[in-house]
C-alpha positions as CSV (number, residue, x, y, z in Angstrom):
1,Q,18.0,-5.4,-15.0
2,V,17.3,-6.7,-11.3
3,Q,19.3,-4.4,-8.9
4,F,19.2,-3.4,-5.3
5,A,20.1,-0.7,-3.2
6,E,20.2,-0.7,0.3
7,S,21.2,2.2,2.9
8,G,20.5,3.8,6.1
9,G,23.2,1.0,8.4
10,G,25.5,3.0,10.6
11,S,26.9,2.5,13.5
12,V,24.8,2.6,17.2
13,Q,25.6,1.2,20.6
14,P,23.9,-1.8,22.1
15,G,19.7,-1.1,22.4
16,G,19.5,1.4,20.1
17,S,18.0,1.7,16.8
18,L,18.2,1.6,13.3
19,R,15.5,1.8,9.8
20,L,17.0,0.3,6.7
21,S,15.8,0.8,3.3
22,C,16.0,-1.3,0.1
23,A,15.4,0.1,-2.8
24,A,14.1,-1.7,-5.6
25,S,14.9,-1.8,-9.8
26,G,13.8,-4.4,-12.6
27,I,11.2,-6.3,-10.7
28,I,7.2,-5.8,-10.7
29,F,7.8,-5.1,-7.3
30,R,4.1,-5.1,-6.3
31,L,4.3,-8.6,-7.1
32,N,7.4,-10.2,-5.6
33,A,7.4,-10.9,-1.9
34,M,10.9,-9.7,-0.4
35,A,13.7,-10.2,2.0
36,W,16.3,-9.2,4.4
37,Y,19.5,-11.6,5.0
38,R,22.9,-9.9,6.9
39,Q,26.3,-12.0,6.8
40,A,28.6,-11.0,9.8
41,P,32.3,-11.5,9.4
42,G,33.3,-14.9,9.4
43,K,29.9,-15.9,9.4
44,Q,27.4,-17.4,6.0
45,R,25.1,-14.6,5.5
46,E,21.6,-15.5,6.7
47,R,17.9,-14.6,6.1
48,V,16.3,-11.8,8.5
49,A,13.0,-11.4,7.9
50,Y,11.0,-11.5,4.8
51,I,7.3,-10.2,3.6
52,T,5.0,-11.5,1.0
53,D,3.3,-9.8,-1.9
54,G,-0.2,-10.3,0.3
55,Y,2.1,-8.4,3.3
56,I,2.8,-12.0,5.7
57,T,5.7,-11.5,7.3
58,N,7.9,-14.3,9.0
59,Y,11.2,-13.3,11.1
60,A,14.3,-15.5,11.9
61,A,13.9,-16.6,15.5
62,T,17.6,-14.6,16.7
63,V,15.6,-10.9,15.4
64,K,11.8,-12.0,16.1
65,G,10.0,-9.5,18.2
66,R,13.2,-6.6,17.5
67,F,12.7,-6.3,13.8
68,T,9.9,-5.7,11.8
69,I,9.7,-5.4,7.9
70,S,7.9,-3.3,5.9
71,R,7.3,-2.3,2.2
72,N,5.4,0.6,0.7
73,N,5.0,-0.5,-3.6
74,A,4.4,3.6,-4.7
75,K,8.5,3.4,-3.5
76,N,9.4,0.3,-5.0
77,T,11.1,0.3,-1.7
78,V,11.6,-2.6,1.7
79,Y,12.3,-1.6,5.1
80,L,14.3,-2.9,8.0
81,Q,13.0,-1.2,11.4
82,M,15.5,-2.2,13.7
83,N,15.1,-2.2,17.9
84,S,16.6,-3.3,21.0
85,L,20.0,-3.9,18.7
86,K,22.4,-6.6,20.3
87,P,26.0,-6.3,19.6
88,E,25.5,-10.1,17.6
89,D,23.1,-8.1,14.9
90,T,25.8,-6.8,13.8
91,A,26.9,-7.2,10.4
92,V,26.5,-6.2,6.7
93,Y,22.6,-6.1,5.9
94,Y,21.2,-6.8,1.8
95,C,17.8,-7.3,0.9
96,R,16.9,-8.7,-2.4
97,S,13.2,-10.4,-3.6
98,L,12.8,-14.0,-3.5
99,S,12.9,-14.5,-6.6
100,A,15.5,-12.8,-7.5
101,P,18.6,-14.9,-9.8
102,D,21.7,-16.2,-7.2
103,D,23.6,-13.5,-7.8
104,V,22.1,-10.7,-7.9
105,W,22.7,-9.0,-4.3
106,G,23.0,-4.8,-4.3
107,Q,25.9,-3.8,-1.9
108,G,25.1,-3.6,1.5
109,T,24.8,-1.9,4.4
110,Q,26.6,-2.4,7.2
111,V,25.6,-1.7,10.8
112,T,27.4,-2.2,13.7
113,V,26.3,-2.0,17.4
114,S,29.0,-1.8,20.1
115,S,29.5,0.4,23.1
């Protein structure tokens, strides 16, 4: 059974940092591209970053230069380091493999950026 478990969210002030983690199970992690998504209230879910099995990374324009995606294949875990956070980064953040079935999502982790 494919599962993703996100953690590390919280409340921070603008300009602050958070590191999200996502543990994956039920997949051959090292062979899968992994991605982080977010969904803000009243908005569609959007992909913010992905990392391939070959460690190639890609970022949405809104987070490029501030967020860094990384992975640890030994721990079946993908990370999202978020720096210089802005109020518009407030959302529930999810991770999943790019090949996972469309209806498979974790519970997400809430990130709130507010002064």
